[in-house]
C-alpha positions in Angstrom: 89.2 47.0 146.5 87.8 50.5 146.2 87.9 52.3 142.8 89.3 55.8 142.8 88.9 58.3 140.0 91.3 61.1 139.3 90.2 64.5 138.1 91.5 66.1 135.0 93.2 68.9 137.0 94.9 66.4 139.3 96.1 64.4 136.3 97.5 67.5 134.6 99.3 68.4 137.8 100.9 64.9 138.1 101.9 65.0 134.4 103.4 68.4 134.8 105.5 67.2 137.7 106.7 64.2 135.8 107.6 66.3 132.8 109.7 68.6 134.9 111.5 65.7 136.5 112.6 64.4 133.2 113.4 67.8 131.8 110.5 68.5 129.6 108.4 71.7 129.5 104.8 70.9 130.2 103.7 73.6 127.7 106.2 72.9 124.9 103.6 71.4 122.6 101.2 74.4 122.8 103.8 77.1 122.4 103.0 79.3 119.4 105.7 79.6 116.7 106.6 83.2 116.6 108.6 85.2 114.0 111.7 87.2 115.1 112.7 90.0 112.8 116.3 91.4 112.9 118.3 93.8 110.7 121.1 91.6 109.6 123.0 94.0 107.4 123.5 97.7 106.6 125.4 98.4 103.4 126.6 101.5 101.7 128.2 102.7 98.5 130.7 105.5 98.5 130.1 107.4 101.8 130.9 110.7 100.1 127.9 110.5 97.7 126.4 107.1 97.8 123.4 105.1 98.7 122.5 102.7 101.6 120.6 99.5 101.8 119.4 97.2 104.6 118.6 93.5 105.0 116.0 92.1 107.3 115.9 88.4 108.3 113.1 86.5 110.1 115.1 84.2 112.4 112.0 83.0 114.2 109.9 79.9 113.8 106.8 81.6 112.5 105.9 83.8 109.5 105.7 87.5 110.1 102.8 89.6 108.8 103.2 93.1 107.4 105.6 95.5 109.2 107.4 98.8 108.8 111.1 99.3 108.3 112.7 102.7 109.3 116.2 103.7 108.3 117.5 106.9 109.9 120.8 108.8 109.6 122.0 110.9 112.5 125.1 112.9 113.2 127.4 110.9 115.5 126.8 112.1 119.1 123.3 113.6 118.3 121.1 113.6 121.4 118.1 111.2 121.6 115.8 114.2 121.6 117.2 115.3 118.2 116.7 111.9 116.5 115.8 111.0 113.9 117.6 113.8 112.0 116.8 112.1 108.7 114.5 109.1 107.9 113.4 106.8 105.1 110.5 104.4 105.7 108.8 101.5 103.9 106.3 98.8 104.5 107.1 95.1 104.0 104.1 92.8 103.2 105.4 90.0 105.4 108.3 87.6 105.8 108.3 83.8 106.0 110.3 82.0 108.7 113.9 81.8 107.6 113.4 84.4 104.8 115.0 87.7 104.2 114.1 91.0 102.6 116.5 93.6 101.0 115.6 97.2 100.7 116.3 98.8 97.4 119.4 101.0 97.2 118.3 104.2 98.9 119.7 107.5 97.6 120.7 109.8 100.4 118.5 112.4 98.8 115.5 110.2 99.5 115.8 110.7 103.2 113.4 113.2 104.7 115.4 115.7 106.8 114.1 117.2 110.0 114.7 120.9 109.9 118.3 121.9 109.2 119.6 119.2 111.6 121.8 117.3 109.2 123.4 117.5 105.7 123.4 114.5 103.4 125.7 113.5 101.8 128.3 112.7 103.1 127.9 109.7 105.5 131.2 110.6 107.2 130.6 111.4 110.9 127.1 109.9 110.8 125.4 106.8 112.1 122.8 104.7 110.2 120.1 103.1 112.3 117.8 100.5 110.8 114.8 99.2 112.6 112.6 96.2 111.5 109.0 96.2 112.8 109.5 99.8 113.7 105.8 100.2 114.7 105.7 96.9 116.6 103.0 95.4 114.3 104.3 91.8 114.6 104.2 89.8 117.8 107.7 88.4 118.0 109.7 85.9 120.0 112.2 88.7 120.9 111.0 92.3 120.7 114.4 93.7 121.7 116.6 92.8 118.7 115.0 94.8 115.9 117.6 97.6 115.6 121.1 97.7 114.1 123.5 100.7 113.9 126.5 101.4 111.8 128.8 104.4 112.4 130.9 106.2 109.7 
């Protein structure tokens, strides 16, 4: 009987085929655990005079490092080229997997306004847009779900 040796690459190919046949991903064990930041809530107090606050959740499997949160208020129907009409920004030091972060209550007077494009208050006729990881500082499982809007 002749002894045959199998190369590492051939063995890896055979194991990959077997894994696919039984429904396993060949790379599942080496997949990095990534965070996934979402804006889960936008809250407000009295739209005539009030304040706003946002909540960010990390729904991913990994911890997130530092990231920026932007909250903007735009007139309903404002063109994309006119946005943001007003903005508030902050940095967050990081967020563990499954954790959440709440902004402080943000007075409408704390928003920086671009030119004379918008008057605050009131919130009536406006849209609040909140974005987690606004500067794309965190490598995430899903980079397309960082923004949430709420119209008034």
